[in-house]
N, C-alpha and C positions, 0 to 999 in steps of 0.2 A: 610368390611371383615366379619362382622356378628359374631365375636368371642364371644361377650357377657361376662358377669360376671362368667358364669359357666366354662370357660376355666381355667385350672390349671395355676398358676403363672409361673411354669417352662416352660410349653408349650408356653405361651404367650411371655415369655422372649426369648425363642428360635426363635420364629417368628419375634419378634422385631429386634433381632440381624441380621437375614437374610435380613430383609427389609432395615435396615441401611447399610448393606454391599452393597446392590444394589443401594440405593439412595444416600449414603454417608452422608446425612444430613436430619434431620426431626425435627419438633417441638413436644414438649410434648402434646400440644393441638391437633395437627393433629393426633398423635398416639392414644391419648385418644378417639378421635372421631371414629377413624378407628376400635378400639378394644372395643368400648362401655364400657369404664371404666373411672374413674376420672383421672384428671391430676395428682393428688396425687399418685394414683396407678402407673401411668407411671413413676413418679419420683422414687418410691420405686423399680420398676422393673429395671430402669436404674442404680440404685445404685448396684444392684446385677450383672447386665450385665457388668458394668464397672470394677468389681472385676476380671473378667475373659477375657475380650475382650478390644482391644484398641479403646476406645470411650472417647471422650472429651465432657464435658458439656460446652456449649457456652452461656454466658450471653448476653442478648440483650434487646433492648428498648421495644420490644413487646413479651417478655417472653423467648427469646433465643431458644435453642434447643440442639440437640445432633448430633455429627458428628463422623464418623470413622476417626481415626487419619490419617493425611496426610502421604502418603508413605506406608500405610498398603495394602498388597495384599495377597490373599490366596496362599497357596503353589500350584505351578503348573500354576498360572495365569501369563501370560506374561505382561510385562510393556505395558501400553496403551490399554490393553484388559479389557473391563468392560461391 
C-alpha cells in the first residue's frame, strides 16, 4: 500500500476499516506490513476502530487477527453480495 508512517492515524484507520469490510478478516501482522507501521500501531488503531465499527479481535495460535462481526452488512448491501 505504501502508506508509511506519515499517514495520519485517522486516515489509516479509515482505510483499515474499508479493507476489513472487503476482506472480512486480516491479521495485525499483515496490516502492519501493508501500512508500513508496527504491529503495536495496528493494535492501537484497531482499538479505535472497534469503538465505532463491528469488529472482533480474534485470538489465535499465530497472533490471531481482526474480523468484521458475522452478519454485518452495509446499508443497501444485499445478502450474499460482497
